PyMOL Python script that loads the backbone (N, CA, C, O; Angstrom):
from pymol import cmd

cmd.read_pdbstr("""\
ATOM      1  N   MET A   1     -47.992  92.227 -37.167  1.00  0.00           N
ATOM      2  CA  MET A   1     -49.199  91.526 -36.777  1.00  0.00           C
ATOM      3  C   MET A   1     -50.171  91.560 -37.941  1.00  0.00           C
ATOM      4  O   MET A   1     -50.274  92.560 -38.652  1.00  0.00           O
ATOM      5  N   LEU A   2     -50.869  90.480 -38.125  1.00  0.00           N
ATOM      6  CA  LEU A   2     -51.827  90.353 -39.218  1.00  0.00           C
ATOM      7  C   LEU A   2     -53.085  89.689 -38.675  1.00  0.00           C
ATOM      8  O   LEU A   2     -53.013  88.653 -38.014  1.00  0.00           O
ATOM      9  N   THR A   3     -54.225  90.285 -38.955  1.00  0.00           N
ATOM     10  CA  THR A   3     -55.504  89.706 -38.570  1.00  0.00           C
ATOM     11  C   THR A   3     -56.284  89.434 -39.835  1.00  0.00           C
ATOM     12  O   THR A   3     -56.411  90.304 -40.696  1.00  0.00           O
ATOM     13  N   ILE A   4     -56.803  88.234 -39.948  1.00  0.00           N
ATOM     14  CA  ILE A   4     -57.604  87.878 -41.129  1.00  0.00           C
ATOM     15  C   ILE A   4     -59.029  87.656 -40.661  1.00  0.00           C
ATOM     16  O   ILE A   4     -59.308  86.757 -39.868  1.00  0.00           O
ATOM     17  N   ARG A   5     -59.927  88.493 -41.166  1.00  0.00           N
ATOM     18  CA  ARG A   5     -61.338  88.396 -40.787  1.00  0.00           C
ATOM     19  C   ARG A   5     -62.110  87.671 -41.883  1.00  0.00           C
ATOM     20  O   ARG A   5     -61.679  87.608 -43.034  1.00  0.00           O
ATOM     21  N   ASN A   6     -63.241  87.134 -41.505  1.00  0.00           N
ATOM     22  CA  ASN A   6     -64.181  86.498 -42.437  1.00  0.00           C
ATOM     23  C   ASN A   6     -63.554  85.340 -43.214  1.00  0.00           C
ATOM     24  O   ASN A   6     -63.876  85.130 -44.384  1.00  0.00           O
ATOM     25  N   LEU A   7     -62.662  84.592 -42.566  1.00  0.00           N
ATOM     26  CA  LEU A   7     -62.073  83.415 -43.182  1.00  0.00           C
ATOM     27  C   LEU A   7     -63.134  82.318 -43.182  1.00  0.00           C
ATOM     28  O   LEU A   7     -63.665  81.978 -42.125  1.00  0.00           O
ATOM     29  N   PRO A   8     -63.447  81.762 -44.346  1.00  0.00           N
ATOM     30  CA  PRO A   8     -64.468  80.706 -44.378  1.00  0.00           C
ATOM     31  C   PRO A   8     -64.077  79.528 -43.471  1.00  0.00           C
ATOM     32  O   PRO A   8     -62.902  79.177 -43.362  1.00  0.00           O
ATOM     33  N   GLU A   9     -65.069  78.937 -42.833  1.00  0.00           N
ATOM     34  CA  GLU A   9     -64.828  77.860 -41.880  1.00  0.00           C
ATOM     35  C   GLU A   9     -64.082  76.690 -42.517  1.00  0.00           C
ATOM     36  O   GLU A   9     -63.195  76.110 -41.890  1.00  0.00           O
ATOM     37  N   GLU A  10     -64.428  76.338 -43.749  1.00  0.00           N
ATOM     38  CA  GLU A  10     -63.756  75.208 -44.397  1.00  0.00           C
ATOM     39  C   GLU A  10     -62.279  75.508 -44.657  1.00  0.00           C
ATOM     40  O   GLU A  10     -61.447  74.602 -44.610  1.00  0.00           O
ATOM     41  N   LEU A  11     -61.952  76.758 -44.927  1.00  0.00           N
ATOM     42  CA  LEU A  11     -60.558  77.150 -45.119  1.00  0.00           C
ATOM     43  C   LEU A  11     -59.813  77.106 -43.786  1.00  0.00           C
ATOM     44  O   LEU A  11     -58.657  76.686 -43.728  1.00  0.00           O
ATOM     45  N   HIS A  12     -60.475  77.536 -42.729  1.00  0.00           N
ATOM     46  CA  HIS A  12     -59.890  77.485 -41.389  1.00  0.00           C
ATOM     47  C   HIS A  12     -59.583  76.038 -40.995  1.00  0.00           C
ATOM     48  O   HIS A  12     -58.520  75.757 -40.442  1.00  0.00           O
ATOM     49  N   ILE A  13     -60.497  75.135 -41.276  1.00  0.00           N
ATOM     50  CA  ILE A  13     -60.307  73.719 -40.952  1.00  0.00           C
ATOM     51  C   ILE A  13     -59.159  73.139 -41.779  1.00  0.00           C
ATOM     52  O   ILE A  13     -58.330  72.392 -41.259  1.00  0.00           O
ATOM     53  N   ALA A  14     -59.113  73.486 -43.075  1.00  0.00           N
ATOM     54  CA  ALA A  14     -58.043  72.990 -43.946  1.00  0.00           C
ATOM     55  C   ALA A  14     -56.686  73.519 -43.500  1.00  0.00           C
ATOM     56  O   ALA A  14     -55.697  72.786 -43.527  1.00  0.00           O
ATOM     57  N   LEU A  15     -56.630  74.773 -43.092  1.00  0.00           N
ATOM     58  CA  LEU A  15     -55.380  75.354 -42.612  1.00  0.00           C
ATOM     59  C   LEU A  15     -54.920  74.663 -41.329  1.00  0.00           C
ATOM     60  O   LEU A  15     -53.735  74.369 -41.170  1.00  0.00           O
ATOM     61  N   ARG A  16     -55.840  74.410 -40.433  1.00  0.00           N
ATOM     62  CA  ARG A  16     -55.503  73.717 -39.186  1.00  0.00           C
ATOM     63  C   ARG A  16     -54.972  72.307 -39.491  1.00  0.00           C
ATOM     64  O   ARG A  16     -53.993  71.869 -38.886  1.00  0.00           O
ATOM     65  N   ALA A  17     -55.616  71.602 -40.425  1.00  0.00           N
ATOM     66  CA  ALA A  17     -55.171  70.254 -40.785  1.00  0.00           C
ATOM     67  C   ALA A  17     -53.788  70.291 -41.429  1.00  0.00           C
ATOM     68  O   ALA A  17     -52.935  69.450 -41.141  1.00  0.00           O
ATOM     69  N   ARG A  18     -53.576  71.271 -42.299  1.00  0.00           N
ATOM     70  CA  ARG A  18     -52.272  71.397 -42.960  1.00  0.00           C
ATOM     71  C   ARG A  18     -51.174  71.691 -41.940  1.00  0.00           C
ATOM     72  O   ARG A  18     -50.086  71.119 -42.012  1.00  0.00           O
ATOM     73  N   ALA A  19     -51.456  72.576 -41.000  1.00  0.00           N
ATOM     74  CA  ALA A  19     -50.483  72.903 -39.956  1.00  0.00           C
ATOM     75  C   ALA A  19     -50.161  71.669 -39.115  1.00  0.00           C
ATOM     76  O   ALA A  19     -49.001  71.425 -38.783  1.00  0.00           O
ATOM     77  N   THR A  20     -51.179  70.899 -38.777  1.00  0.00           N
ATOM     78  CA  THR A  20     -50.978  69.675 -38.001  1.00  0.00           C
ATOM     79  C   THR A  20     -50.119  68.685 -38.778  1.00  0.00           C
ATOM     80  O   THR A  20     -49.220  68.067 -38.208  1.00  0.00           O
ATOM     81  N   ASN A  21     -50.385  68.527 -40.067  1.00  0.00           N
ATOM     82  CA  ASN A  21     -49.607  67.604 -40.907  1.00  0.00           C
ATOM     83  C   ASN A  21     -48.141  68.004 -40.987  1.00  0.00           C
ATOM     84  O   ASN A  21     -47.268  67.144 -41.099  1.00  0.00           O
ATOM     85  N   HIS A  22     -47.867  69.298 -40.929  1.00  0.00           N
ATOM     86  CA  HIS A  22     -46.490  69.782 -40.999  1.00  0.00           C
ATOM     87  C   HIS A  22     -45.867  69.969 -39.616  1.00  0.00           C
ATOM     88  O   HIS A  22     -44.708  70.369 -39.505  1.00  0.00           O
ATOM     89  N   GLY A  23     -46.635  69.682 -38.561  1.00  0.00           N
ATOM     90  CA  GLY A  23     -46.110  69.798 -37.200  1.00  0.00           C
ATOM     91  C   GLY A  23     -45.869  71.234 -36.777  1.00  0.00           C
ATOM     92  O   GLY A  23     -44.937  71.516 -36.023  1.00  0.00           O
ATOM     93  N   ARG A  24     -46.709  72.148 -37.261  1.00  0.00           N
ATOM     94  CA  ARG A  24     -46.550  73.566 -36.930  1.00  0.00           C
ATOM     95  C   ARG A  24     -47.842  74.125 -36.360  1.00  0.00           C
ATOM     96  O   ARG A  24     -48.912  73.526 -36.470  1.00  0.00           O
ATOM     97  N   SER A  25     -47.707  75.285 -35.752  1.00  0.00           N
ATOM     98  CA  SER A  25     -48.900  76.010 -35.324  1.00  0.00           C
ATOM     99  C   SER A  25     -49.547  76.611 -36.571  1.00  0.00           C
ATOM    100  O   SER A  25     -48.924  76.672 -37.631  1.00  0.00           O
ATOM    101  N   MET A  26     -50.786  77.049 -36.440  1.00  0.00           N
ATOM    102  CA  MET A  26     -51.457  77.681 -37.591  1.00  0.00           C
ATOM    103  C   MET A  26     -50.712  78.946 -37.998  1.00  0.00           C
ATOM    104  O   MET A  26     -50.573  79.233 -39.187  1.00  0.00           O
ATOM    105  N   GLU A  27     -50.238  79.695 -37.023  1.00  0.00           N
ATOM    106  CA  GLU A  27     -49.497  80.924 -37.327  1.00  0.00           C
ATOM    107  C   GLU A  27     -48.216  80.608 -38.099  1.00  0.00           C
ATOM    108  O   GLU A  27     -47.899  81.290 -39.073  1.00  0.00           O
ATOM    109  N   ALA A  28     -47.485  79.590 -37.675  1.00  0.00           N
ATOM    110  CA  ALA A  28     -46.259  79.197 -38.376  1.00  0.00           C
ATOM    111  C   ALA A  28     -46.575  78.685 -39.775  1.00  0.00           C
ATOM    112  O   ALA A  28     -45.810  78.919 -40.711  1.00  0.00           O
ATOM    113  N   GLU A  29     -47.689  77.993 -39.920  1.00  0.00           N
ATOM    114  CA  GLU A  29     -48.082  77.486 -41.241  1.00  0.00           C
ATOM    115  C   GLU A  29     -48.405  78.636 -42.188  1.00  0.00           C
ATOM    116  O   GLU A  29     -48.003  78.612 -43.352  1.00  0.00           O
ATOM    117  N   VAL A  30     -49.121  79.634 -41.702  1.00  0.00           N
ATOM    118  CA  VAL A  30     -49.434  80.804 -42.533  1.00  0.00           C
ATOM    119  C   VAL A  30     -48.146  81.517 -42.945  1.00  0.00           C
ATOM    120  O   VAL A  30     -48.014  81.936 -44.095  1.00  0.00           O
ATOM    121  N   ARG A  31     -47.198  81.656 -42.021  1.00  0.00           N
ATOM    122  CA  ARG A  31     -45.907  82.269 -42.366  1.00  0.00           C
ATOM    123  C   ARG A  31     -45.204  81.476 -43.454  1.00  0.00           C
ATOM    124  O   ARG A  31     -44.664  82.054 -44.397  1.00  0.00           O
ATOM    125  N   ALA A  32     -45.206  80.144 -43.326  1.00  0.00           N
ATOM    126  CA  ALA A  32     -44.551  79.290 -44.322  1.00  0.00           C
ATOM    127  C   ALA A  32     -45.229  79.420 -45.688  1.00  0.00           C
ATOM    128  O   ALA A  32     -44.550  79.478 -46.713  1.00  0.00           O
ATOM    129  N   ILE A  33     -46.546  79.467 -45.706  1.00  0.00           N
ATOM    130  CA  ILE A  33     -47.292  79.619 -46.967  1.00  0.00           C
ATOM    131  C   ILE A  33     -46.967  80.964 -47.608  1.00  0.00           C
ATOM    132  O   ILE A  33     -46.707  81.031 -48.809  1.00  0.00           O
ATOM    133  N   LEU A  34     -46.979  82.027 -46.821  1.00  0.00           N
ATOM    134  CA  LEU A  34     -46.679  83.355 -47.356  1.00  0.00           C
ATOM    135  C   LEU A  34     -45.255  83.429 -47.887  1.00  0.00           C
ATOM    136  O   LEU A  34     -45.017  83.982 -48.961  1.00  0.00           O
ATOM    137  N   GLU A  35     -44.318  82.880 -47.146  1.00  0.00           N
ATOM    138  CA  GLU A  35     -42.923  82.924 -47.587  1.00  0.00           C
ATOM    139  C   GLU A  35     -42.730  82.142 -48.878  1.00  0.00           C
ATOM    140  O   GLU A  35     -42.054  82.614 -49.792  1.00  0.00           O
ATOM    141  N   ALA A  36     -43.313  80.960 -48.961  1.00  0.00           N
ATOM    142  CA  ALA A  36     -43.179  80.144 -50.175  1.00  0.00           C
ATOM    143  C   ALA A  36     -43.859  80.795 -51.375  1.00  0.00           C
ATOM    144  O   ALA A  36     -43.425  80.611 -52.512  1.00  0.00           O
ATOM    145  N   THR A  37     -44.906  81.543 -51.131  1.00  0.00           N
ATOM    146  CA  THR A  37     -45.659  82.169 -52.214  1.00  0.00           C
ATOM    147  C   THR A  37     -45.033  83.470 -52.687  1.00  0.00           C
ATOM    148  O   THR A  37     -45.016  83.753 -53.885  1.00  0.00           O
ATOM    149  N   ILE A  38     -44.524  84.254 -51.767  1.00  0.00           N
ATOM    150  CA  ILE A  38     -44.066  85.602 -52.104  1.00  0.00           C
ATOM    151  C   ILE A  38     -42.603  85.651 -52.519  1.00  0.00           C
ATOM    152  O   ILE A  38     -42.252  86.389 -53.440  1.00  0.00           O
ATOM    153  N   ARG A  39     -41.748  84.884 -51.861  1.00  0.00           N
ATOM    154  CA  ARG A  39     -40.322  84.923 -52.194  1.00  0.00           C
ATOM    155  C   ARG A  39     -40.051  84.222 -53.513  1.00  0.00           C
ATOM    156  O   ARG A  39     -40.596  83.149 -53.777  1.00  0.00           O
ATOM    157  N   PRO A  40     -39.205  84.830 -54.347  1.00  0.00           N
ATOM    158  CA  PRO A  40     -38.856  84.156 -55.604  1.00  0.00           C
ATOM    159  C   PRO A  40     -37.978  82.950 -55.325  1.00  0.00           C
ATOM    160  O   PRO A  40     -37.320  82.885 -54.287  1.00  0.00           O
ATOM    161  N   PRO A  41     -37.962  81.982 -56.257  1.00  0.00           N
ATOM    162  CA  PRO A  41     -37.085  80.821 -56.070  1.00  0.00           C
ATOM    163  C   PRO A  41     -35.636  81.269 -55.891  1.00  0.00           C
ATOM    164  O   PRO A  41     -35.221  82.283 -56.453  1.00  0.00           O
ATOM    165  N   GLU A  42     -34.881  80.524 -55.119  1.00  0.00           N
ATOM    166  CA  GLU A  42     -33.480  80.850 -54.846  1.00  0.00           C
ATOM    167  C   GLU A  42     -32.711  80.975 -56.148  1.00  0.00           C
ATOM    168  O   GLU A  42     -32.815  80.124 -57.031  1.00  0.00           O
ATOM    169  N   GLY A  43     -31.949  82.032 -56.256  1.00  0.00           N
ATOM    170  CA  GLY A  43     -31.095  82.207 -57.426  1.00  0.00           C
ATOM    171  C   GLY A  43     -31.767  82.882 -58.601  1.00  0.00           C
ATOM    172  O   GLY A  43     -31.107  83.143 -59.607  1.00  0.00           O
ATOM    173  N   LEU A  44     -33.049  83.173 -58.517  1.00  0.00           N
ATOM    174  CA  LEU A  44     -33.723  83.844 -59.624  1.00  0.00           C
ATOM    175  C   LEU A  44     -33.367  85.321 -59.599  1.00  0.00           C
ATOM    176  O   LEU A  44     -33.594  86.004 -58.600  1.00  0.00           O
ATOM    177  N   ARG A  45     -32.819  85.803 -60.679  1.00  0.00           N
ATOM    178  CA  ARG A  45     -32.405  87.199 -60.789  1.00  0.00           C
ATOM    179  C   ARG A  45     -33.219  87.874 -61.879  1.00  0.00           C
ATOM    180  O   ARG A  45     -33.769  87.211 -62.759  1.00  0.00           O
ATOM    181  N   LEU A  46     -33.291  89.183 -61.816  1.00  0.00           N
ATOM    182  CA  LEU A  46     -34.067  89.948 -62.778  1.00  0.00           C
ATOM    183  C   LEU A  46     -33.580  89.703 -64.200  1.00  0.00           C
ATOM    184  O   LEU A  46     -34.391  89.513 -65.107  1.00  0.00           O
ATOM    185  N   GLY A  47     -32.267  89.704 -64.403  1.00  0.00           N
ATOM    186  CA  GLY A  47     -31.725  89.470 -65.741  1.00  0.00           C
ATOM    187  C   GLY A  47     -32.118  88.108 -66.284  1.00  0.00           C
ATOM    188  O   GLY A  47     -32.456  87.979 -67.461  1.00  0.00           O
ATOM    189  N   SER A  48     -32.076  87.093 -65.433  1.00  0.00           N
ATOM    190  CA  SER A  48     -32.471  85.746 -65.850  1.00  0.00           C
ATOM    191  C   SER A  48     -33.949  85.706 -66.201  1.00  0.00           C
ATOM    192  O   SER A  48     -34.350  85.070 -67.176  1.00  0.00           O
ATOM    193  N   LEU A  49     -34.748  86.385 -65.405  1.00  0.00           N
ATOM    194  CA  LEU A  49     -36.180  86.429 -65.675  1.00  0.00           C
ATOM    195  C   LEU A  49     -36.462  87.116 -67.008  1.00  0.00           C
ATOM    196  O   LEU A  49     -37.263  86.624 -67.803  1.00  0.00           O
ATOM    197  N   LEU A  50     -35.812  88.243 -67.253  1.00  0.00           N
ATOM    198  CA  LEU A  50     -36.008  88.957 -68.518  1.00  0.00           C
ATOM    199  C   LEU A  50     -35.528  88.123 -69.702  1.00  0.00           C
ATOM    200  O   LEU A  50     -36.153  88.132 -70.763  1.00  0.00           O
ATOM    201  N   ALA A  51     -34.426  87.407 -69.526  1.00  0.00           N
ATOM    202  CA  ALA A  51     -33.919  86.550 -70.599  1.00  0.00           C
ATOM    203  C   ALA A  51     -34.927  85.454 -70.918  1.00  0.00           C
ATOM    204  O   ALA A  51     -35.161  85.145 -72.087  1.00  0.00           O
ATOM    205  N   ARG A  52     -35.526  84.864 -69.881  1.00  0.00           N
ATOM    206  CA  ARG A  52     -36.546  83.831 -70.105  1.00  0.00           C
ATOM    207  C   ARG A  52     -37.748  84.383 -70.854  1.00  0.00           C
ATOM    208  O   ARG A  52     -38.290  83.728 -71.744  1.00  0.00           O
ATOM    209  N   ILE A  53     -38.160  85.591 -70.489  1.00  0.00           N
ATOM    210  CA  ILE A  53     -39.296  86.211 -71.168  1.00  0.00           C
ATOM    211  C   ILE A  53     -38.951  86.455 -72.635  1.00  0.00           C
ATOM    212  O   ILE A  53     -39.774  86.219 -73.519  1.00  0.00           O
ATOM    213  N   GLY A  54     -37.716  86.932 -72.892  1.00  0.00           N
ATOM    214  CA  GLY A  54     -37.300  87.246 -74.248  1.00  0.00           C
ATOM    215  C   GLY A  54     -37.074  86.039 -75.134  1.00  0.00           C
ATOM    216  O   GLY A  54     -37.087  86.171 -76.358  1.00  0.00           O
ATOM    217  N   GLU A  55     -36.866  84.860 -74.552  1.00  0.00           N
ATOM    218  CA  GLU A  55     -36.615  83.661 -75.345  1.00  0.00           C
ATOM    219  C   GLU A  55     -37.763  83.340 -76.291  1.00  0.00           C
ATOM    220  O   GLU A  55     -37.543  82.796 -77.373  1.00  0.00           O
ATOM    221  N   GLY A  56     -38.962  83.665 -75.899  1.00  0.00           N
ATOM    222  CA  GLY A  56     -40.120  83.335 -76.716  1.00  0.00           C
ATOM    223  C   GLY A  56     -40.444  84.369 -77.776  1.00  0.00           C
ATOM    224  O   GLY A  56     -41.410  84.207 -78.522  1.00  0.00           O
ATOM    225  N   ILE A  57     -39.656  85.428 -77.856  1.00  0.00           N
ATOM    226  CA  ILE A  57     -39.952  86.502 -78.802  1.00  0.00           C
ATOM    227  C   ILE A  57     -39.031  86.375 -80.012  1.00  0.00           C
ATOM    228  O   ILE A  57     -37.809  86.324 -79.871  1.00  0.00           O
ATOM    229  N   ALA A  58     -39.624  86.324 -81.190  1.00  0.00           N
ATOM    230  CA  ALA A  58     -38.835  86.261 -82.423  1.00  0.00           C
ATOM    231  C   ALA A  58     -38.811  87.653 -83.058  1.00  0.00           C
ATOM    232  O   ALA A  58     -39.860  88.223 -83.358  1.00  0.00           O
ATOM    233  N   LEU A  59     -37.603  88.195 -83.259  1.00  0.00           N
ATOM    234  CA  LEU A  59     -37.467  89.520 -83.859  1.00  0.00           C
ATOM    235  C   LEU A  59     -37.479  89.424 -85.378  1.00  0.00           C
ATOM    236  O   LEU A  59     -36.992  88.454 -85.958  1.00  0.00           O
ATOM    237  N   THR A  60     -38.031  90.428 -85.997  1.00  0.00           N
ATOM    238  CA  THR A  60     -37.944  90.526 -87.453  1.00  0.00           C
ATOM    239  C   THR A  60     -36.564  91.077 -87.801  1.00  0.00           C
ATOM    240  O   THR A  60     -35.854  91.575 -86.926  1.00  0.00           O
ATOM    241  N   GLU A  61     -36.186  90.991 -89.057  1.00  0.00           N
ATOM    242  CA  GLU A  61     -34.893  91.530 -89.494  1.00  0.00           C
ATOM    243  C   GLU A  61     -34.815  93.028 -89.216  1.00  0.00           C
ATOM    244  O   GLU A  61     -33.769  93.533 -88.809  1.00  0.00           O
ATOM    245  N   GLN A  62     -35.918  93.733 -89.434  1.00  0.00           N
ATOM    246  CA  GLN A  62     -35.962  95.178 -89.218  1.00  0.00           C
ATOM    247  C   GLN A  62     -35.773  95.510 -87.731  1.00  0.00           C
ATOM    248  O   GLN A  62     -35.042  96.440 -87.394  1.00  0.00           O
ATOM    249  N   GLU A  63     -36.422  94.763 -86.853  1.00  0.00           N
ATOM    250  CA  GLU A  63     -36.265  94.985 -85.416  1.00  0.00           C
ATOM    251  C   GLU A  63     -34.838  94.683 -84.970  1.00  0.00           C
ATOM    252  O   GLU A  63     -34.270  95.421 -84.165  1.00  0.00           O
ATOM    253  N   HIS A  64     -34.259  93.607 -85.486  1.00  0.00           N
ATOM    254  CA  HIS A  64     -32.878  93.256 -85.148  1.00  0.00           C
ATOM    255  C   HIS A  64     -31.923  94.352 -85.594  1.00  0.00           C
ATOM    256  O   HIS A  64     -31.012  94.722 -84.853  1.00  0.00           O
ATOM    257  N   ALA A  65     -32.126  94.878 -86.812  1.00  0.00           N
ATOM    258  CA  ALA A  65     -31.271  95.948 -87.327  1.00  0.00           C
ATOM    259  C   ALA A  65     -31.392  97.206 -86.459  1.00  0.00           C
ATOM    260  O   ALA A  65     -30.394  97.874 -86.191  1.00  0.00           O
ATOM    261  N   ALA A  66     -32.605  97.524 -86.025  1.00  0.00           N
ATOM    262  CA  ALA A  66     -32.814  98.713 -85.180  1.00  0.00           C
ATOM    263  C   ALA A  66     -32.099  98.561 -83.847  1.00  0.00           C
ATOM    264  O   ALA A  66     -31.485  99.512 -83.365  1.00  0.00           O
ATOM    265  N   LEU A  67     -32.169  97.379 -83.244  1.00  0.00           N
ATOM    266  CA  LEU A  67     -31.485  97.156 -81.973  1.00  0.00           C
ATOM    267  C   LEU A  67     -29.970  97.180 -82.135  1.00  0.00           C
ATOM    268  O   LEU A  67     -29.262  97.707 -81.277  1.00  0.00           O
ATOM    269  N   THR A  68     -29.475  96.618 -83.221  1.00  0.00           N
ATOM    270  CA  THR A  68     -28.036  96.611 -83.476  1.00  0.00           C
ATOM    271  C   THR A  68     -27.533  98.031 -83.688  1.00  0.00           C
ATOM    272  O   THR A  68     -26.469  98.393 -83.185  1.00  0.00           O
ATOM    273  N   ALA A  69     -28.282  98.834 -84.425  1.00  0.00           N
ATOM    274  CA  ALA A  69     -27.895 100.226 -84.666  1.00  0.00           C
ATOM    275  C   ALA A  69     -27.892 101.009 -83.355  1.00  0.00           C
ATOM    276  O   ALA A  69     -27.029 101.859 -83.134  1.00  0.00           O
ATOM    277  N   ARG A  70     -28.844 100.723 -82.502  1.00  0.00           N
ATOM    278  CA  ARG A  70     -28.916 101.424 -81.212  1.00  0.00           C
ATOM    279  C   ARG A  70     -27.701 101.085 -80.353  1.00  0.00           C
ATOM    280  O   ARG A  70     -27.160 101.957 -79.674  1.00  0.00           O
ATOM    281  N   GLU A  71     -27.270  99.822 -80.379  1.00  0.00           N
ATOM    282  CA  GLU A  71     -26.102  99.415 -79.602  1.00  0.00           C
ATOM    283  C   GLU A  71     -24.837 100.079 -80.123  1.00  0.00           C
ATOM    284  O   GLU A  71     -23.944 100.411 -79.343  1.00  0.00           O
ATOM    285  N   ALA A  72     -24.754 100.276 -81.444  1.00  0.00           N
ATOM    286  CA  ALA A  72     -23.568 100.877 -82.051  1.00  0.00           C
ATOM    287  C   ALA A  72     -23.488 102.376 -81.766  1.00  0.00           C
ATOM    288  O   ALA A  72     -22.396 102.942 -81.724  1.00  0.00           O
ATOM    289  N   ASN A  73     -24.637 103.019 -81.571  1.00  0.00           N
ATOM    290  CA  ASN A  73     -24.695 104.463 -81.328  1.00  0.00           C
ATOM    291  C   ASN A  73     -25.512 104.743 -80.070  1.00  0.00           C
ATOM    292  O   ASN A  73     -26.664 105.165 -80.163  1.00  0.00           O
ATOM    293  N   PRO A  74     -24.923 104.512 -78.889  1.00  0.00           N
ATOM    294  CA  PRO A  74     -25.702 104.720 -77.664  1.00  0.00           C
ATOM    295  C   PRO A  74     -26.081 106.191 -77.471  1.00  0.00           C
ATOM    296  O   PRO A  74     -25.380 107.097 -77.921  1.00  0.00           O
ATOM    297  N   VAL A  75     -27.172 106.393 -76.811  1.00  0.00           N
ATOM    298  CA  VAL A  75     -27.650 107.744 -76.524  1.00  0.00           C
ATOM    299  C   VAL A  75     -26.750 108.365 -75.467  1.00  0.00           C
ATOM    300  O   VAL A  75     -26.427 107.731 -74.463  1.00  0.00           O
ATOM    301  N   ARG A  76     -26.353 109.596 -75.697  1.00  0.00           N
ATOM    302  CA  ARG A  76     -25.493 110.313 -74.747  1.00  0.00           C
ATOM    303  C   ARG A  76     -26.361 111.309 -73.970  1.00  0.00           C
ATOM    304  O   ARG A  76     -27.225 111.966 -74.551  1.00  0.00           O
ATOM    305  N   PRO A  77     -26.132 111.419 -72.670  1.00  0.00           N
ATOM    306  CA  PRO A  77     -26.916 112.378 -71.889  1.00  0.00           C
ATOM    307  C   PRO A  77     -26.563 113.818 -72.292  1.00  0.00           C
ATOM    308  O   PRO A  77     -25.436 114.110 -72.693  1.00  0.00           O
ATOM    309  N   LEU A  78     -27.544 114.691 -72.175  1.00  0.00           N
ATOM    310  CA  LEU A  78     -27.319 116.100 -72.503  1.00  0.00           C
ATOM    311  C   LEU A  78     -26.471 116.770 -71.419  1.00  0.00           C
ATOM    312  O   LEU A  78     -26.668 116.505 -70.233  1.00  0.00           O
ATOM    313  N   PRO A  79     -25.539 117.626 -71.807  1.00  0.00           N
ATOM    314  CA  PRO A  79     -24.776 118.364 -70.803  1.00  0.00           C
ATOM    315  C   PRO A  79     -25.618 119.538 -70.286  1.00  0.00           C
ATOM    316  O   PRO A  79     -26.286 120.210 -71.072  1.00  0.00           O
ATOM    317  N   PHE A  80     -25.591 119.782 -69.007  1.00  0.00           N
ATOM    318  CA  PHE A  80     -26.357 120.880 -68.416  1.00  0.00           C
ATOM    319  C   PHE A  80     -25.441 121.917 -67.789  1.00  0.00           C
ATOM    320  O   PHE A  80     -25.790 122.536 -66.784  1.00  0.00           O
ATOM    321  N   GLU A  81     -24.288 122.101 -68.373  1.00  0.00           N
ATOM    322  CA  GLU A  81     -23.337 123.075 -67.832  1.00  0.00           C
ATOM    323  C   GLU A  81     -23.424 124.386 -68.543  1.00  0.00           C
ATOM    324  O   GLU A  81     -22.691 125.318 -68.212  1.00  0.00           O
TER     325      GLU A  81
END
""", "prot")
cmd.dss("prot")
cmd.show_as("cartoon", "prot")
cmd.util.cbc("prot")
cmd.orient("prot")
């Protein structure tokens, strides 16, 4: 259950009009708005998102060499025996 207090009258009127235009109750319209806003687009995965973010980053030769060296020599966990 969700209660929204102090909703401005003009927003209340706009929400009612939007719900009417979509053939839904105000409650169903709010659910649809929240779902469309909060849920990520279908098929969007964390790896894809990170790849998109990384596309705009240009590495220097030194940074590329550091990453390549790290891949060649991965960190090994310490033994606790």
